[in-house]
C-alpha positions as CSV (number, residue, x, y, z in Angstrom):
1,M,91.6,94.3,73.3
2,K,92.2,97.4,75.4
3,I,91.0,97.5,79.0
4,E,88.8,100.6,78.6
5,K,85.7,98.6,77.8
6,F,86.0,96.8,81.1
7,V,87.0,99.8,83.1
8,D,83.7,101.5,82.0
9,L,81.7,98.3,83.0
10,I,83.3,98.0,86.4
11,M,83.1,101.7,87.2
12,T,79.4,101.9,86.3
13,Y,78.6,98.6,88.2
14,V,80.3,99.8,91.4
15,K,78.8,103.3,91.2
16,N,75.3,101.9,91.0
17,Y,75.7,99.0,93.4
18,Q,74.7,100.7,96.6
19,A,71.4,102.0,95.2
20,L,70.7,98.6,93.5
21,K,71.4,96.5,96.6
22,Q,70.6,99.0,99.3
23,T,73.9,98.4,101.0
24,A,75.0,100.2,104.2
25,S,78.4,100.7,102.5
26,D,79.6,102.7,99.5
27,W,82.9,102.7,97.7
28,R,85.4,105.1,96.2
29,E,86.6,104.8,92.6
30,P,87.9,101.3,91.8
31,V,91.5,100.7,90.7
32,I,91.6,98.3,87.7
33,G,94.4,96.5,85.9
34,V,95.3,93.5,83.8
35,A,98.0,90.9,84.1
36,A,99.1,88.7,81.2
37,A,98.4,85.1,82.0
38,D,101.9,84.1,80.9
39,D,103.6,86.7,83.1
40,P,106.7,85.1,84.5
41,L,105.8,86.1,88.1
42,F,102.8,83.7,88.2
43,P,105.0,80.5,88.4
44,L,106.9,82.2,91.2
45,L,103.8,82.3,93.4
46,K,104.1,78.5,93.7
47,E,107.4,79.1,95.5
48,I,106.5,82.3,97.4
49,I,103.0,81.3,98.5
50,G,102.9,77.6,98.1
51,P,102.8,74.8,95.5
52,N,99.0,74.7,95.5
53,H,98.7,78.3,94.2
54,A,97.0,78.0,90.8
55,L,98.3,79.3,87.6
56,P,95.8,81.2,85.4
57,G,95.8,78.4,82.8
58,E,95.0,75.8,85.5
59,L,91.7,77.6,86.2
60,V,90.8,78.7,82.7
61,P,92.4,76.5,79.9
62,G,94.1,78.7,77.3
63,A,94.0,81.8,79.7
64,K,95.4,85.0,78.2
65,S,94.6,87.6,80.8
66,V,93.6,88.2,84.4
67,L,91.4,91.3,85.0
68,V,91.9,92.6,88.5
69,F,90.0,95.3,90.5
70,F,90.5,96.9,93.9
71,L,87.3,98.3,95.5
72,P,88.3,101.0,98.1
73,F,86.2,101.6,101.2
74,S,84.7,105.0,101.8
75,E,86.6,107.4,104.0
76,S,83.9,107.2,106.6
77,V,84.3,103.4,106.9
78,V,88.1,103.8,107.3
79,A,87.7,106.5,109.9
80,S,85.3,104.3,111.9
81,N,88.0,101.6,112.3
82,I,90.9,103.7,113.6
83,T,90.2,103.4,117.3
84,D,89.4,100.6,119.7
85,E,90.8,97.0,119.7
86,E,88.0,95.4,117.8
87,S,86.9,96.3,114.3
88,S,84.1,98.8,113.9
89,Q,80.6,97.7,112.9
90,E,80.9,99.9,109.7
91,W,84.2,98.1,108.8
92,D,82.7,94.7,109.3
93,Y,79.6,95.6,107.2
94,A,81.9,96.9,104.5
95,C,83.9,93.7,104.4
96,I,80.8,91.6,104.2
97,E,79.1,93.7,101.6
98,T,82.3,94.2,99.5
99,N,82.8,90.4,99.4
100,Q,79.2,90.1,98.0
101,L,79.9,93.0,95.6
102,I,83.1,91.2,94.3
103,N,81.1,88.0,93.8
104,D,78.3,89.9,92.0
105,L,80.7,91.9,89.9
106,S,82.7,88.8,89.0
107,R,79.5,87.1,87.8
108,F,78.6,90.2,85.8
109,L,82.1,90.3,84.1
110,H,82.0,86.5,83.5
111,D,78.6,86.8,81.7
112,A,79.8,89.8,79.6
113,I,82.9,87.9,78.5
114,V,81.0,84.8,77.7
115,K,78.6,86.8,75.6
116,M,81.6,88.0,73.6
117,G,82.4,84.3,72.8
118,Y,85.2,83.7,75.4
119,H,85.6,81.9,78.7
120,A,86.0,83.3,82.1
121,S,86.5,82.2,85.7
122,L,84.2,82.7,88.7
123,L,86.6,83.1,91.6
124,P,85.3,83.6,95.2
125,S,86.1,86.8,96.9
126,T,87.4,85.0,100.0
127,Y,87.5,81.6,101.8
128,N,89.7,80.0,99.1
129,Y,92.5,79.1,101.5
130,D,93.9,76.2,103.5
131,G,92.4,76.5,107.0
132,E,95.5,75.0,108.7
133,K,98.3,76.7,106.7
134,L,96.2,79.9,106.1
135,I,97.6,80.0,102.6
136,S,95.4,80.8,99.6
137,D,95.2,78.8,96.4
138,W,94.6,82.0,94.5
139,S,95.9,85.3,96.0
140,H,93.9,88.3,94.6
141,R,96.5,90.6,96.2
142,S,99.5,88.9,94.5
143,V,97.7,88.9,91.1
144,A,96.9,92.6,91.6
145,Y,100.7,93.2,92.2
146,I,101.5,91.4,89.0
147,A,98.9,93.6,87.2
148,G,100.8,96.6,88.5
149,I,97.9,98.3,90.4
150,G,99.7,98.3,93.7
151,K,102.7,97.5,95.9
152,F,102.9,95.5,99.1
153,G,103.5,97.4,102.4
154,I,105.3,95.9,105.3
155,H,101.8,95.0,106.7
156,N,101.3,92.7,103.8
157,M,98.5,94.8,102.4
158,L,98.5,96.0,98.8
159,I,98.9,99.8,98.6
160,T,97.2,101.2,95.5
161,E,96.6,104.8,94.3
162,Q,93.4,104.6,96.4
163,G,95.3,103.2,99.4
164,C,95.1,99.8,101.0
165,C,91.6,99.9,102.7
166,G,89.4,97.8,100.5
167,R,89.1,94.4,98.9
168,L,90.3,92.8,95.7
169,G,88.8,90.6,93.1
170,S,90.0,89.0,89.8
171,V,88.6,87.3,86.7
172,I,90.7,85.0,84.5
173,T,89.8,84.8,80.8
174,D,91.0,83.5,77.5
175,L,90.2,86.9,76.0
176,E,93.5,88.7,75.4
177,L,93.6,92.2,77.1
178,T,96.5,94.6,77.0
179,P,98.3,94.2,80.3
180,T,98.8,97.2,82.6
181,L,102.4,98.1,83.5
182,R,104.3,97.5,86.7
183,N,106.9,100.0,87.9
184,D,109.8,99.7,90.3
185,D,108.6,102.3,92.8
186,E,107.7,101.4,96.3
187,Y,104.6,102.9,98.0
188,C,105.4,101.9,101.6
189,L,107.3,104.6,103.5
190,F,109.3,102.0,105.4
191,K,110.4,100.5,102.1
192,T,111.3,103.9,100.6
193,N,113.1,105.4,103.5
194,G,112.8,103.3,106.6
195,S,110.2,105.6,108.3
196,C,106.6,105.3,109.4
197,Q,106.0,101.7,110.9
198,K,102.6,102.9,112.0
199,C,100.9,99.8,110.7
200,L,103.1,97.6,112.9
201,K,102.3,99.7,116.0
202,K,98.6,99.5,115.2
203,C,98.4,95.7,115.2
204,V,96.4,94.9,118.3
205,N,97.6,91.3,118.5
206,Q,101.4,91.8,117.9
207,A,101.4,89.8,114.6
208,F,104.5,91.8,113.3
209,D,108.0,91.8,114.5
210,L,110.8,94.2,113.4
211,A,114.4,93.1,113.9
212,D,117.5,94.1,112.1
213,G,115.5,96.2,109.6
214,K,113.4,93.2,108.6
215,V,109.7,92.6,109.3
216,T,108.2,89.2,110.0
217,F,104.5,88.5,110.0
218,D,102.8,85.8,112.1
219,R,99.6,84.9,110.1
220,Y,98.4,82.8,113.0
221,R,98.3,85.7,115.5
222,C,96.5,87.8,112.8
223,N,94.0,85.0,112.3
224,E,93.6,84.7,116.1
225,Q,92.6,88.3,116.4
226,I,89.8,87.8,113.8
227,Y,88.3,84.5,114.7
228,D,89.1,84.0,118.4
229,K,88.7,87.5,119.6
230,I,86.4,89.5,117.3
231,V,84.0,87.0,115.7
232,P,82.7,85.3,118.9
233,E,81.6,88.7,120.3
234,Y,80.3,90.2,117.1
235,P,76.5,90.6,116.9
236,I,75.9,90.7,113.1
237,G,77.9,87.7,111.9
238,I,81.3,87.1,110.5
239,G,83.1,90.2,109.2
240,D,86.3,88.2,108.9
241,A,88.4,91.3,109.2
242,C,90.3,93.4,111.7
243,G,91.8,96.1,109.5
244,K,93.5,97.9,112.4
245,C,97.0,97.8,110.7
246,M,95.6,99.7,107.7
247,S,93.2,102.2,109.2
248,G,94.5,105.6,110.1
249,V,97.9,105.2,108.6
250,P,99.6,107.1,105.7
251,C,98.7,104.5,103.1
252,S,95.0,104.0,104.2
253,L,93.5,106.2,101.4
254,G,96.3,106.6,98.9
255,I,100.0,106.4,98.2
256,P,101.8,108.3,101.0
257,A,102.9,111.8,100.1
258,S,106.6,111.1,100.9
259,A,106.6,108.0,98.6
260,K,105.1,110.2,95.8
261,K,107.8,112.8,96.3
262,L,110.5,110.1,96.2
263,K,108.9,108.7,93.0
264,T,108.9,112.1,91.2
265,K,112.6,112.6,92.0
266,K,113.7,109.6,90.0
């Protein structure tokens, strides 16, 4: 089956969600893709991320496809989070409300797939990780990469055609959908020509280190910024996000122009 049916369902659901739920946040147009459940990159996640990372067939027996969607924050939400050390209230509300949107949308897609006579997963938007190792047993970002809807920047965020500011969800199913294609292009300016590095400089807790042209990421320092520095002081609850490394950088809202130019020259 072609993906268009689900693209229409997702687009309409997201477009109507703010009015339906009276959210403070709204969203730009989603980016949607499909990964084949037997894609050879899936087993590699057990090596790259950890042995506990699930395969699609381990969560939905007989899995054929993984439907992935990226929900990009509005430009105003991104702009609100550029300055200061702590995440903005708009950013934290957007993270909380987008997590709920992902859960609601996943349930909506699950029910639509079941009505078609197939099976589907109900995967949480977040909190599916080891609290000590800070490693997920299902990485929506990695699955989105496999589906071809984005490429990783040196800040470990997925850069899509709508940028990296937003959140991801995915639904596994035994319904066979035509996979979207991956390409060999890089969307991160550092990876294309060694320039930019703005995301590294914007990290307020020095979680990145650049040495000999290689970037290392300290997930514990990143986690410290969120839970030890932001959350205890935050008045509305847990936003579980900092977002400074992806706000106000060339890949915030789209693929950087220089990367696009390099792509067209090939």
